[in-house]
LUMPAGU-716845 format. One line per 5 residues: number of its first residue (from 1); their letters; for each residue y, z, x of N, C-alpha, C. Coordinates in Angstrom, 2 decimals. Atoms other than C-alpha are relative to their C-alpha. Layout:
<recs>
NUM) a) Y,Z,X,Y,Z,X,Y,Z,X ~ ...
</recs>
This chain:
<recs>
1) msktv) -0.19,1.11,0.77,94.09,126.90,96.28,-0.65,-1.39,0.71 ~ 0.92,0.71,-0.70,91.56,123.77,97.09,1.13,-1.08,0.58 ~ -1.19,0.78,-0.59,93.48,120.76,99.15,0.20,-0.92,-1.20 ~ 0.00,1.13,0.71,94.84,117.99,96.88,-0.24,-1.47,0.83 ~ 0.31,1.35,-0.47,94.18,114.19,97.15,0.99,-0.07,1.23
6) fekwi) -1.13,0.24,-0.88,97.20,113.93,99.13,0.13,0.59,1.15 ~ -0.32,-0.59,-1.25,96.95,116.60,101.46,-1.21,-0.47,0.71 ~ 1.09,0.14,-0.44,93.47,115.65,102.33,0.49,-1.55,0.63 ~ -0.31,1.09,-0.90,94.91,111.81,103.31,0.92,0.33,1.29 ~ -0.86,-0.57,-1.29,97.66,113.56,105.48,-1.12,0.18,0.88
11) eveek) 0.72,-0.31,-0.94,94.86,115.22,107.09,-1.05,-1.16,0.83 ~ 0.44,0.93,-0.59,92.98,112.07,107.72,0.69,-0.53,1.05 ~ -1.09,0.56,-1.04,96.16,110.36,109.16,0.13,0.95,1.50 ~ -0.49,-0.77,-1.22,96.78,113.34,111.50,-1.47,-0.15,0.80 ~ 1.70,-0.26,-0.34,92.70,113.77,112.33,-0.42,-1.73,0.79
16) svddn) 0.81,1.12,-0.38,91.77,110.03,112.90,0.68,-0.34,1.44 ~ 0.13,0.68,-1.77,91.24,108.67,116.58,-0.36,-1.32,0.05 ~ 0.72,1.32,-0.03,90.90,104.99,116.74,-0.91,-0.22,-1.39 ~ 0.52,0.02,1.65,90.10,105.10,112.86,-1.49,0.35,-0.24 ~ 1.26,-0.51,-0.12,86.83,106.99,113.78,-0.08,1.48,-1.32
21) yiley) 0.32,-1.34,0.46,87.35,110.12,111.31,-0.27,-0.33,-1.66 ~ 0.20,-0.04,1.62,86.08,110.33,107.80,-0.30,1.12,-0.49 ~ -0.26,-1.71,0.21,86.71,113.51,105.79,-0.62,-0.30,-1.17 ~ 0.12,0.01,1.22,84.87,114.33,102.84,0.43,0.99,-0.86 ~ -0.99,-0.63,1.01,87.15,115.47,99.56,-1.15,0.74,-0.83
26) ylsqk) 0.66,-0.84,0.93,85.58,118.22,97.86,0.62,-0.07,-1.22 ~ -0.09,0.12,1.59,85.48,117.84,93.81,0.06,1.11,-0.41 ~ 0.09,-1.17,0.96,84.26,120.77,92.27,-1.39,0.23,0.24 ~ 1.39,-0.66,-0.18,80.99,122.92,92.11,-1.19,-0.38,-0.73 ~ 0.87,0.56,1.14,79.91,121.04,89.07,-0.66,-1.33,0.40
31) tktri) 0.36,1.10,-0.25,80.10,117.56,90.41,-1.34,-0.32,0.99 ~ 1.36,0.33,-1.10,76.81,115.84,92.07,1.14,-1.01,0.89 ~ -0.72,1.11,-0.27,79.55,112.98,93.06,0.41,0.62,1.46 ~ -0.74,-0.30,-1.52,80.44,113.01,97.14,0.90,-1.25,0.13 ~ -1.16,1.11,-0.49,83.54,110.86,98.35,0.66,0.47,1.20
36) yfsli) -0.33,0.23,-1.39,84.86,110.11,101.41,1.39,-0.51,0.25 ~ -1.07,0.56,-0.32,88.05,109.15,102.89,0.17,-0.28,1.42 ~ 0.05,0.44,-1.24,88.70,107.20,106.04,1.30,-1.01,0.03 ~ -0.93,0.89,-0.56,91.17,104.83,108.15,-0.75,-1.03,0.17 ~ 0.80,1.18,-0.77,89.86,101.21,108.78,1.33,-0.85,0.39
41) dsskv) -1.47,0.96,-0.07,92.71,98.91,110.71,0.99,0.97,-0.58 ~ -1.00,-0.31,0.62,95.13,101.59,109.61,0.19,0.17,-1.65 ~ 0.02,0.12,1.59,94.01,101.05,105.98,-0.43,1.15,-0.38 ~ 0.78,-1.05,0.54,93.02,103.99,103.99,-1.18,-0.61,-0.96 ~ 1.53,0.40,0.52,89.49,103.59,102.63,-0.91,1.41,-0.78
46) iylef) 0.68,-0.95,0.52,87.36,105.24,100.15,-1.30,-0.26,-0.33 ~ 1.41,0.41,-0.16,83.59,105.74,100.42,-0.72,0.80,-1.35 ~ 0.39,-0.76,1.79,81.90,106.69,96.80,-1.92,-0.08,0.20 ~ 1.54,-0.12,-0.70,78.12,107.98,97.77,-0.92,-0.15,-1.35 ~ 1.20,0.19,0.95,75.22,107.00,95.81,-1.70,-0.35,0.80
51) skeal) 1.40,0.20,-0.72,71.51,106.69,96.16,-0.36,-1.64,-0.01 ~ -0.06,1.29,-0.34,70.48,103.34,97.46,-0.51,-0.90,-1.07 ~ 0.66,0.61,1.59,68.31,102.64,94.04,1.12,-0.15,-0.89 ~ -1.32,-0.05,0.79,71.56,103.31,92.09,0.83,-1.43,0.39 ~ -0.84,0.83,-0.24,73.24,100.80,93.75,-0.93,-1.32,0.38
56) ssydc) 1.12,1.15,-0.50,70.25,98.15,93.79,1.10,-1.49,-1.03 ~ -1.15,1.34,0.64,72.78,95.80,91.46,1.26,0.47,-0.48 ~ -1.49,-0.54,0.09,76.27,96.06,91.65,1.04,-0.83,-0.79 ~ -0.72,0.83,0.91,78.50,94.83,88.98,1.57,0.99,-0.76 ~ -1.49,-0.74,0.30,81.89,96.53,89.00,1.35,-1.08,0.09
61) pdlkg) -0.77,1.18,0.25,85.13,94.61,88.16,1.01,0.49,1.25 ~ -0.79,-0.20,-1.40,87.59,94.09,91.21,1.48,0.25,-0.76 ~ -1.29,-0.11,0.17,91.18,94.86,91.29,0.89,-0.36,0.93 ~ -0.65,0.62,-1.26,94.01,93.15,92.98,0.62,1.11,0.67 ~ -0.81,-1.32,-0.74,95.41,95.05,95.95,-1.31,0.85,0.65
66) ldisv) 0.85,-0.81,-0.43,91.85,96.63,96.80,-1.16,-0.95,0.34 ~ 1.60,0.81,-0.73,88.55,95.02,98.87,-0.78,1.18,-0.58 ~ 0.96,-0.92,0.52,85.73,96.68,96.97,-1.30,-0.70,0.32 ~ 1.43,0.66,-0.45,82.01,96.16,98.46,-1.02,1.00,0.12 ~ 1.11,-0.99,-0.15,78.71,97.96,98.54,-0.51,-0.36,1.76
71) qdvnv) 0.00,-0.19,-1.40,78.21,99.24,102.05,-1.53,0.93,0.47 ~ 0.60,-1.06,-0.10,75.30,101.19,103.90,0.78,0.22,1.31 ~ -1.12,-0.65,-1.12,77.40,103.54,106.27,-1.10,0.98,0.72 ~ 0.68,-0.52,-0.50,75.29,104.99,108.45,0.55,1.43,0.85 ~ -0.78,-1.39,-0.65,77.69,107.77,110.27,0.43,0.86,-1.47
76) ispek) -0.18,-0.85,1.13,77.84,109.21,106.69,-1.49,0.23,-0.36 ~ 1.08,-0.33,0.09,74.51,109.18,105.92,-0.86,-1.23,-0.16 ~ 0.93,1.23,0.22,71.58,106.56,106.34,-0.90,-0.27,-1.43 ~ 0.71,-0.03,1.52,69.77,107.58,103.14,0.74,-0.54,-1.06 ~ -0.98,0.09,1.05,72.88,106.77,100.94,0.20,-1.51,0.00
81) ryivi) -0.70,1.08,-0.23,74.72,103.86,100.04,1.13,-0.06,-0.81 ~ -1.46,-0.26,0.46,78.31,103.33,99.11,0.91,-1.01,-0.23 ~ -0.95,0.55,0.31,80.65,101.80,97.20,1.37,0.40,1.16 ~ -0.98,-0.65,-1.27,83.72,101.49,99.96,1.02,-0.82,-0.75 ~ -0.95,0.08,0.81,87.28,100.89,98.35,1.11,0.06,1.07
86) knatn) -1.13,-0.37,-0.89,90.01,100.10,100.76,1.31,-0.96,-0.63 ~ -1.35,0.45,0.37,93.52,99.23,100.44,0.21,-1.08,0.73 ~ -0.06,0.94,-0.72,94.21,95.68,100.96,1.76,-0.37,-0.16 ~ -1.27,0.42,0.43,97.88,95.81,100.12,1.00,1.11,1.12 ~ -0.96,-1.27,-0.68,101.14,97.73,102.00,0.54,0.77,-0.84
91) nneif) -0.94,-0.98,1.07,101.79,99.72,98.67,-0.96,1.48,0.35 ~ 0.97,-1.04,-0.46,100.38,102.79,100.11,0.04,1.38,-1.26 ~ -0.23,-1.05,1.24,101.90,105.00,96.98,-1.01,-0.32,-1.14 ~ 0.79,0.22,1.41,99.55,102.92,94.41,-1.32,0.49,0.48 ~ 1.27,-0.21,-0.63,96.43,103.27,96.73,-0.42,1.68,-0.18
96) lafss) -0.21,-1.71,-0.02,97.51,107.24,96.51,-0.44,0.33,-1.28 ~ -0.04,-0.42,1.72,97.62,107.14,92.72,-1.20,-0.44,-0.26 ~ 1.46,0.63,0.37,94.39,105.17,92.38,-1.10,1.11,0.84 ~ 0.80,-0.82,-0.61,92.58,107.62,94.54,0.04,1.18,-0.59 ~ 0.09,-1.18,0.51,94.01,110.58,93.12,-0.64,0.13,-1.71
101) slcda) 0.29,0.17,1.49,93.31,109.20,89.45,-1.95,0.03,0.03 ~ 1.35,0.25,0.17,89.80,108.46,90.45,-0.68,1.51,0.41 ~ 0.86,-1.60,-0.71,88.64,112.31,92.26,0.49,0.62,-1.36 ~ -0.31,-0.92,1.24,90.33,113.69,88.89,-1.23,-0.33,-0.80 ~ 0.86,0.91,0.82,88.05,111.55,86.80,-1.43,0.55,0.32
106) lidvd) 1.47,-0.22,-0.21,84.92,112.62,88.71,-0.29,1.40,0.11 ~ 0.61,-1.30,-0.64,85.29,116.39,88.98,-0.88,0.56,-0.78 ~ 0.84,-0.42,0.61,83.14,117.01,86.13,-1.70,-0.87,-0.07 ~ 1.02,0.90,0.24,80.29,114.18,86.74,-0.86,0.52,0.64 ~ 1.28,-0.92,-0.83,76.80,115.24,87.46,-0.99,-0.96,0.02
111) syfet) 1.09,1.14,0.04,75.02,111.66,87.77,0.81,-1.54,0.53 ~ -0.46,1.08,-0.42,75.26,108.59,89.57,0.33,-1.10,-0.54 ~ -0.31,0.59,1.52,75.33,106.70,86.16,1.16,-0.07,-0.18 ~ -1.30,-0.37,-0.08,78.45,108.43,85.54,0.74,-0.24,0.45 ~ -0.83,0.69,-0.83,79.90,107.74,88.43,0.94,-1.25,0.30
116) fnvlk) -0.29,1.46,0.14,79.91,104.33,88.39,0.81,-0.43,-1.27 ~ -0.46,0.24,1.12,80.84,104.36,84.90,1.53,0.54,0.17 ~ -1.60,-0.69,-0.15,84.34,106.55,85.96,0.65,-1.00,0.83 ~ -0.63,0.76,-0.51,84.86,104.20,88.47,0.34,-1.55,-0.59 ~ -0.37,0.79,0.71,84.80,101.37,86.50,0.95,0.23,-0.84
121) avike) -1.43,-0.40,0.81,87.29,103.09,83.86,1.10,0.07,0.62 ~ -1.19,-0.47,-0.82,89.52,104.08,86.45,0.75,-1.59,0.49 ~ -0.64,1.57,-0.10,89.98,100.23,87.45,0.43,-0.77,-0.87 ~ -0.71,0.87,1.01,90.23,98.89,84.49,1.25,0.58,-0.58 ~ -1.28,-0.51,0.23,93.12,101.43,83.52,1.01,-0.17,1.02
126) ykeyf) -0.97,0.48,-0.54,94.99,100.40,86.63,0.39,-1.73,-0.27 ~ -0.38,1.82,0.27,94.26,96.44,85.68,0.65,0.02,-1.08 ~ -0.81,0.14,1.38,95.62,97.22,82.06,1.39,0.43,0.55 ~ -1.50,-0.38,-0.63,98.62,98.69,84.16,0.82,-1.09,0.43 ~ -0.54,1.22,-0.53,99.40,95.98,85.91,0.20,-1.23,-0.33
131) anpnk) 0.11,0.80,1.04,98.75,93.42,83.02,1.27,0.27,-0.61 ~ -1.06,-0.13,0.83,101.48,95.33,81.44,0.65,1.14,0.64 ~ -0.50,-0.93,-0.71,103.70,97.25,83.84,1.03,0.48,-0.55 ~ -1.57,-0.17,0.95,106.66,97.58,81.15,-0.96,1.11,-1.11 ~ 0.32,-1.06,1.29,104.59,100.03,78.97,0.75,1.18,0.52
136) ilsqq) -1.30,-1.13,0.28,107.07,102.88,77.75,-0.57,1.24,0.03 ~ 0.63,-1.41,0.05,106.11,106.75,77.70,0.40,0.25,-1.60 ~ -0.25,-0.56,1.49,106.63,108.66,74.05,1.34,0.94,0.57 ~ -0.83,-1.28,-0.01,109.80,110.72,73.76,-0.88,1.40,0.56 ~ 0.30,-1.14,-0.57,107.72,113.38,74.29,-0.58,0.29,1.54
141) eeqgl) 0.92,0.50,-1.27,105.66,112.01,77.29,1.48,0.38,0.76 ~ -1.39,0.34,-0.96,109.41,111.28,79.02,0.66,1.90,0.19 ~ -0.71,-1.24,-0.34,110.89,114.92,78.06,-1.05,1.02,0.74 ~ 1.03,-0.56,-0.58,107.75,116.62,79.29,0.22,-0.22,1.49 ~ -0.08,0.31,-1.31,108.06,114.73,82.54,1.36,0.48,0.71
146) caell) -1.47,-0.28,-0.11,111.79,115.50,82.76,-0.38,1.38,0.47 ~ 0.28,-1.62,-0.45,110.84,119.46,82.75,-0.59,0.04,1.32 ~ 1.02,-0.14,-1.35,108.14,118.93,85.62,1.01,-0.22,1.15 ~ -0.98,0.47,-1.13,110.61,116.99,87.77,1.02,1.05,0.24 ~ -0.91,-0.69,-0.28,113.27,119.25,87.27,-0.45,1.69,0.51
151) qlkyl) 0.63,-1.26,-0.60,111.37,122.44,87.89,-0.65,-0.35,1.36 ~ 0.38,0.22,-1.65,109.82,120.82,91.43,1.68,0.12,0.75 ~ -1.73,-0.23,-0.89,113.95,120.23,92.34,-0.33,1.54,-0.11 ~ -0.54,-1.22,0.03,114.27,123.77,91.74,-1.03,0.28,1.05 ~ 0.86,-0.87,-0.76,111.37,124.90,93.51,0.21,-0.45,1.34
156) vekfg) -0.24,0.61,-1.18,111.95,122.40,96.40,1.32,0.63,0.84 ~ -1.19,-0.37,-0.46,115.57,123.53,96.66,-0.15,1.54,0.87 ~ 0.28,-1.69,-0.14,114.37,127.32,96.72,-0.90,0.28,0.97 ~ 1.25,-0.35,-0.89,111.24,127.07,98.77,-0.48,-0.78,1.07 ~ -0.28,0.73,-0.70,111.58,124.23,100.65,-0.96,-1.05,-0.16
161) enivi) 0.52,1.24,0.71,110.19,120.56,100.22,-1.93,-0.57,0.05 ~ 1.82,-0.37,0.37,106.24,121.47,100.95,-0.69,0.39,-1.05 ~ 0.48,-0.16,1.35,106.14,122.52,97.62,-0.27,-1.14,-0.57 ~ 0.45,0.98,0.82,105.49,119.27,96.42,-1.12,-0.19,0.01 ~ 1.29,-0.02,0.09,102.14,119.41,97.31,-1.07,0.86,-1.25
166) nwqgp) 0.41,-0.92,0.86,101.64,122.15,94.76,-0.14,-0.62,-1.36 ~ -0.03,0.67,1.54,102.74,119.86,91.61,-1.21,-0.66,-0.21 ~ 1.65,0.35,0.56,99.18,119.46,89.69,0.35,-1.00,-0.90 ~ -0.63,0.47,1.85,101.39,117.99,86.27,-1.18,-1.54,-0.37 ~ 0.57,1.05,0.37,99.51,114.79,86.33,-1.70,-0.36,-0.07
171) rrnkr) 1.72,-0.41,-0.31,95.77,116.05,87.42,-0.46,0.46,-1.63 ~ 0.98,-0.26,0.83,93.19,116.21,84.40,0.15,1.38,-0.20 ~ 0.15,-1.02,0.09,93.06,119.82,83.17,0.14,0.80,0.96 ~ -0.84,-0.98,-0.93,95.49,121.38,85.76,1.25,0.39,-0.60 ~ -1.40,-0.42,0.52,98.19,123.53,85.27,0.97,-0.81,0.88
176) dfvfd) -1.00,0.71,-0.64,101.64,121.96,86.35,0.18,0.22,1.75 ~ -0.17,-0.38,-1.29,101.95,123.88,89.51,-0.98,1.13,0.44 ~ 0.68,-0.94,-0.51,99.48,125.70,91.46,0.06,0.48,1.37 ~ -0.07,-0.44,-1.34,99.22,127.98,94.25,-1.08,0.80,0.24 ~ 1.51,-0.93,-0.46,96.53,130.28,96.22,0.00,0.98,-1.02
181) ktale) 0.30,-1.04,0.97,97.06,133.28,93.88,0.82,-0.35,-1.18 ~ -1.14,0.22,1.14,99.71,131.85,91.25,0.00,-1.15,-0.55 ~ 0.05,1.65,0.53,100.13,128.96,88.74,1.33,0.48,-0.92 ~ -1.28,0.24,0.91,102.99,127.76,86.87,-0.06,-1.01,-1.06 ~ 0.43,1.23,1.33,102.74,125.95,83.52,1.34,-0.66,-0.62
186) vkstm) -1.41,0.62,0.32,105.95,123.63,82.41,-0.30,-0.29,-1.48 ~ -0.07,0.71,1.09,106.49,122.90,78.89,1.83,-0.32,-0.26 ~ -1.35,0.42,0.75,109.56,121.42,76.64,0.02,-0.07,-1.13 ~ -0.22,-0.16,1.55,110.92,121.41,73.49,1.17,-0.75,-0.05 ~ -1.42,0.86,0.40,114.05,119.55,71.77,0.71,0.75,-1.11
191) sqtnt) -0.72,-0.60,0.71,115.06,122.23,69.52,0.23,1.23,0.58 ~ -0.57,-1.70,-0.73,117.13,125.45,70.17,-0.50,0.56,-0.92 ~ -0.26,-1.02,1.12,116.67,126.95,66.65,-2.07,-0.50,-0.09 ~ 1.55,-0.24,0.34,112.78,127.56,65.70,-0.67,-0.62,1.01 ~ 0.63,0.92,-1.03,111.34,126.53,68.94,-1.36,0.13,0.02
196) nvlis) 1.44,0.00,-0.15,107.78,125.80,69.73,-0.47,-0.87,1.25 ~ 0.29,0.83,-1.29,105.74,124.45,72.34,-1.59,-0.03,-0.44 ~ 1.33,0.07,0.19,102.24,123.03,72.31,-0.81,0.17,1.37 ~ 0.95,0.19,-1.22,99.49,124.26,74.47,-1.47,-0.65,0.07 ~ 1.32,0.97,-0.14,96.67,121.58,75.40,-0.99,0.30,0.18
201) nenql) 1.51,-0.19,0.21,93.68,123.57,75.96,-0.22,1.55,0.38 ~ 0.25,-1.59,0.03,91.96,127.10,76.09,0.51,0.43,1.19 ~ 0.16,-0.56,-1.53,92.41,127.45,79.96,1.41,0.03,0.36 ~ -1.33,0.08,-0.58,96.13,127.00,80.17,0.70,0.88,0.06 ~ -0.76,-1.09,0.31,97.45,130.05,79.09,-0.78,1.25,0.62
206) dcnyp) 0.96,-1.40,-0.72,94.06,132.33,80.80,0.46,0.31,0.80 ~ -0.41,-0.88,-1.19,95.65,134.81,83.03,-1.31,0.27,0.83 ~ 1.48,-0.38,-0.71,91.78,135.28,84.05,-0.73,-1.20,0.42 ~ 0.79,1.56,-0.51,91.17,131.51,84.88,0.59,-0.31,1.09 ~ 1.32,-0.63,-0.43,90.07,131.26,87.36,0.07,1.27,0.72
211) dtlka) 0.53,-1.80,-0.13,88.85,134.74,88.70,1.04,0.02,1.33 ~ -1.15,0.02,-1.59,91.26,133.65,92.02,1.62,0.57,-0.65 ~ -1.23,-0.24,0.62,94.45,133.99,89.95,0.17,1.47,-0.18 ~ -0.94,-1.26,-0.05,96.63,136.73,90.09,1.32,0.16,-1.00 ~ -1.42,-0.08,0.90,99.78,135.81,88.15,-0.30,-0.99,-0.46
216) lylkv) -0.22,1.11,0.50,100.49,133.14,85.64,1.52,0.04,-0.90 ~ -1.13,-0.11,0.90,103.55,132.01,84.04,0.39,-1.41,-0.79 ~ -0.59,1.14,0.87,105.23,129.77,81.57,1.40,-0.59,0.40 ~ -1.27,0.63,0.11,108.51,127.82,81.90,0.30,-1.22,-1.22 ~ -0.55,0.99,1.06,110.08,126.14,78.70,1.53,-0.57,0.16
221) fifes) -1.37,0.35,-0.36,112.79,123.73,79.20,0.41,-0.85,-1.26 ~ -0.50,0.06,1.56,114.82,123.24,75.88,0.91,-1.07,0.72 ~ -1.12,0.95,-0.11,116.62,119.80,75.78,0.40,-0.18,-1.46 ~ -0.39,0.82,0.99,118.62,117.86,73.42,0.04,-1.63,0.21 ~ -0.42,1.49,-0.18,119.28,114.04,72.95,1.26,-0.19,0.18
226) mddgf) -1.48,0.31,-0.25,122.46,112.87,74.50,0.13,-1.48,0.46 ~ -0.07,1.60,-0.33,123.63,109.30,74.67,0.59,-0.03,1.47 ~ -0.42,0.08,-1.52,125.31,110.15,78.21,-0.86,1.13,0.81 ~ 0.72,-0.75,-0.60,122.62,112.47,79.20,-0.66,-0.53,1.33 ~ 0.82,0.60,-1.13,120.10,111.89,82.15,-1.32,-0.58,-0.67
231) tvidc) 1.22,1.11,0.21,116.84,109.80,82.05,-1.04,0.74,0.99 ~ 0.61,-0.47,-0.95,113.58,110.56,83.82,-0.08,-0.34,1.11 ~ -0.04,0.52,-0.97,114.15,108.21,86.23,1.06,0.71,0.98 ~ -1.25,-0.68,-0.55,117.73,110.11,86.99,-0.86,1.24,0.94 ~ 0.63,-1.28,-0.43,115.28,113.34,87.51,-1.02,-0.25,1.21
236) anqll) 0.70,0.37,-0.96,112.76,111.71,89.70,0.90,-0.51,1.42 ~ -1.05,0.33,-1.05,115.92,110.23,91.98,0.16,0.84,0.71 ~ -0.93,-1.21,-0.64,117.73,113.58,92.29,-1.19,0.63,0.78 ~ 1.23,-0.38,-0.95,113.97,114.66,93.57,-0.07,-0.43,1.18 ~ 0.07,0.88,-1.12,113.34,112.22,95.96,1.05,0.35,1.03
241) dcvqd) -1.19,-0.61,-0.90,116.91,113.25,97.36,0.12,0.74,0.29 ~ 0.02,-1.46,-0.44,116.06,116.61,97.92,-1.05,0.12,1.31 ~ 1.08,0.12,-0.68,112.85,115.46,99.97,-0.20,-1.11,1.04 ~ 0.30,0.84,-1.18,112.89,114.09,103.54,-1.44,-0.71,0.33 ~ 1.18,0.56,-0.41,109.45,113.87,104.68,-0.53,-1.11,-1.01
246) vnlks) 0.72,1.46,0.45,108.09,110.21,103.86,-1.27,0.52,-0.79 ~ 1.26,0.08,0.64,104.63,111.50,103.19,0.19,0.82,-1.44 ~ -0.09,-1.01,0.97,105.97,114.25,100.58,0.79,-1.04,-0.92 ~ -0.81,0.50,1.18,107.90,111.54,98.86,-1.32,-0.86,-0.56 ~ 0.89,0.78,0.51,104.97,109.12,98.64,-0.87,1.05,-0.81
251) vivan) 0.62,-0.79,1.18,103.38,112.14,96.49,0.39,-0.24,-0.82 ~ -1.11,0.17,1.28,106.09,112.23,94.29,-0.43,-1.41,-0.69 ~ -0.17,1.24,0.51,106.20,108.27,93.88,-1.54,-0.23,-0.36 ~ 1.33,-0.16,0.83,102.14,108.44,93.44,-0.32,0.73,-0.98 ~ 0.20,-0.74,1.17,102.19,110.90,91.14,0.72,-0.56,-1.13
256) llklk) -0.79,0.91,1.31,104.63,109.02,88.77,-0.72,-1.22,0.01 ~ 0.91,1.11,0.33,102.62,105.94,89.39,-1.37,0.41,-0.95 ~ 1.48,-0.57,0.64,99.40,108.06,88.01,0.66,-0.32,-1.54 ~ -0.36,0.08,1.45,101.64,108.40,84.92,0.52,-1.15,-0.39 ~ -0.63,1.46,-0.03,102.51,104.77,85.16,1.63,-0.01,-0.10
261) vnint) -1.51,0.22,-0.37,106.11,105.04,85.86,0.35,-0.34,1.45 ~ -0.54,0.28,-1.62,107.40,103.24,88.83,1.22,0.08,-0.16 ~ -1.65,-0.25,-0.12,110.89,104.34,89.80,0.75,-1.16,-0.13 ~ -0.60,1.36,-0.12,111.75,100.75,90.50,0.24,-0.88,-1.11 ~ -0.01,0.74,1.37,111.22,99.11,87.16,-0.38,0.57,-1.28
266) ykpvc) 0.02,-0.63,1.24,110.58,101.79,84.50,1.32,-0.04,-0.35 ~ -1.18,-0.02,0.95,113.06,101.27,81.70,0.09,1.31,-0.95 ~ -0.07,-1.15,0.66,113.51,104.98,80.19,0.52,-0.42,-1.86 ~ -0.09,0.22,1.33,114.07,104.83,76.28,0.71,1.58,-0.27 ~ -0.48,-0.98,0.31,115.36,108.40,76.06,1.30,0.79,1.17
271) kfslq) -0.92,-0.59,-1.20,118.46,110.44,77.75,0.06,1.65,-0.90 ~ 0.33,-1.47,0.41,118.40,114.36,77.26,1.56,0.46,0.93 ~ -0.76,-1.08,-0.72,120.85,117.36,78.21,-0.86,1.34,-0.16 ~ 0.79,-1.11,-0.13,119.15,120.55,79.13,0.94,1.23,-0.40 ~ -0.47,-0.78,0.35,120.38,123.28,76.95,-0.43,1.50,0.68
276) gtrfy) 0.30,-1.55,-0.50,118.60,126.16,78.72,-1.62,0.15,0.00 ~ 1.16,-0.30,-0.50,115.38,127.57,79.99,-0.68,1.20,-0.59 ~ 0.82,-1.80,-0.06,112.68,130.74,79.16,-0.64,-0.07,0.75 ~ 0.57,-0.19,-0.70,110.79,131.66,81.30,-1.04,1.59,-0.21 ~ 0.99,-0.94,0.66,107.48,134.11,80.51,-1.08,0.01,1.28
281) eivdg) 0.74,-0.13,-0.82,105.04,135.88,82.38,-1.19,0.51,-0.67 ~ 0.53,-0.22,0.55,101.50,135.85,81.18,-0.97,0.87,0.13 ~ 0.67,-1.32,-0.10,99.92,139.11,80.72,-1.04,0.49,-1.36 ~ 0.23,-0.74,0.93,97.63,141.31,78.43,0.63,0.10,-0.81 ~ -1.01,-0.15,1.11,98.69,140.94,75.28,0.75,-1.12,-0.57
286) fpkit) -0.84,1.40,-0.10,100.56,137.41,75.82,-0.97,-0.92,-1.64 ~ 0.78,0.70,0.67,99.42,135.39,72.23,-0.49,-1.18,0.49 ~ 0.29,1.46,-0.87,97.26,132.80,73.56,-1.76,-0.20,-0.67 ~ 1.75,0.12,0.67,93.60,131.33,72.71,-0.70,-0.39,1.43 ~ 0.28,0.17,-1.25,91.60,131.61,75.53,-1.88,-0.50,-0.31
291) kails) 1.47,0.46,0.08,87.47,130.39,76.20,-0.49,1.30,-0.45 ~ 0.75,-1.34,0.57,86.57,134.12,76.02,-0.13,0.30,-1.13 ~ -0.03,-0.21,1.49,87.39,134.21,72.47,-0.72,-0.97,-0.99 ~ 0.81,0.92,0.63,85.68,131.20,71.49,-1.43,-0.33,0.07 ~ 1.57,0.31,-0.08,82.31,130.17,70.51,-0.28,-0.95,1.07
296) seifd) 0.03,0.93,-1.09,80.79,128.01,73.21,-0.10,-1.35,-0.53 ~ -0.01,1.07,0.62,80.40,125.38,70.73,1.57,-0.58,-0.23 ~ -1.62,0.60,0.28,84.56,124.80,70.65,0.48,-0.15,1.16 ~ -0.63,0.36,-1.09,86.46,123.40,73.44,0.94,-1.21,-0.28 ~ -1.07,0.56,0.03,89.40,121.54,74.16,1.04,0.57,-1.26
301) vkyrl) -0.88,-0.95,0.99,91.71,123.90,71.73,1.07,-0.57,0.43 ~ -1.34,0.12,-0.23,95.31,122.67,71.02,0.68,1.29,-1.23 ~ -0.83,-0.92,1.13,97.66,124.94,69.32,1.67,0.10,0.76 ~ -1.67,0.09,-0.59,101.58,125.78,69.59,0.17,1.47,-0.53 ~ -0.57,-1.42,-0.19,103.41,128.85,70.18,1.41,0.17,-0.44
306) kldal) -1.30,-0.24,0.49,106.76,130.21,68.51,0.48,0.82,1.41 ~ -0.78,-0.78,-1.11,109.01,131.21,71.16,0.85,1.05,0.01 ~ -1.13,-1.13,0.34,111.41,133.72,69.51,-0.85,1.04,-0.49 ~ 0.43,-1.44,-0.12,108.42,135.81,69.01,-0.60,0.34,1.27 ~ 0.23,0.05,-0.96,107.85,135.80,72.68,0.61,0.96,0.91
311) kqfet) -1.25,-0.74,-0.48,111.10,137.88,73.58,-0.64,1.36,1.28 ~ 0.17,-1.51,-0.73,109.00,141.13,75.31,-0.76,-0.62,1.36 ~ 0.71,0.55,-1.03,107.20,138.63,77.57,1.06,-0.84,1.13 ~ -0.46,1.09,-0.98,110.08,136.96,79.27,0.46,0.81,1.28 ~ -0.45,-0.67,-0.90,111.25,137.93,82.61,0.93,-1.10,1.14
316) kedev) -0.68,1.20,-0.97,113.59,136.24,85.62,-1.13,-0.48,1.17 ~ 0.65,1.37,-0.75,112.20,133.31,87.44,0.45,0.28,1.62 ~ -0.58,-0.18,-0.97,114.33,134.12,90.42,-0.47,1.04,0.92 ~ 0.89,-0.73,-0.35,112.26,137.15,90.91,-1.33,-0.05,0.56 ~ 1.20,0.25,0.24,109.38,135.52,91.19,-0.19,-0.64,1.47
321) vye) 0.47,0.56,-1.13,107.36,134.68,94.65,-1.13,-0.84,-0.50 ~ 1.25,0.94,0.25,104.87,131.74,94.00,-0.91,-0.01,1.37 ~ 1.00,0.01,-1.01,101.90,132.53,96.37,-1.53,-0.19,0.10
</recs>
């Protein structure tokens, strides 16, 4: 499994001596964008690489809490020019969330022009959030996040808190939990009868994607609305209580901020009770739509699965080792 943005920041902090360490963050094989992390005066800094010609005119919006400038950074490359983004506040979690959102959005970018537009879009996204921090998630979004947080709490209690790094849920086009050889997708539903779940894309249940994947699992949380039930903030706080490491707590808070959920100010509208879970192994024969059976012109396919038709694929999670 490639390292997450959060792991890279931890590595930078561990290896930095006198604020001299600069680390490239690997995005993907597809992208031509190069991005680097560093510390300056103990503040986190992002370097986004461009050709000198591409940054001959700079017109990027600013964002409160960030110092954004264009600089030559010879220690990386004297042939290039960089947009330098420095955390100008004491809020580490928001900067972690911003850097992770930026890297997620750059994964498939193949030109300087598109890189610049992605940066502007992410800045605009966070500016809109700060302008309206009281934005409320939909019921489906809250229940889905509850499911991921409950699952992460289960994994922390069983395997230890370092597993927090494997939570990928807020990352675009990623499964919810990714390990070196296995992956877990988490879904939720509000019905105990005629249960079904939405599969968001053709890769989500593809047990052959990527090639290094050896096992893929699906876990479904079945909720009901209940006036005295738990909220998404209850789930987040219970998870944080299980984690002692400050860096790992920051990872959780930053992932929530990527979803525009500030645990100190967010006001949930839904309360849930957990009625049960179902756990499946995705193997050959499991009903699913994958890229292999689609025409190359078709992508971003969404579909629903009836859980009552999947009994033969159910298995016990306590027998699974995520590796």
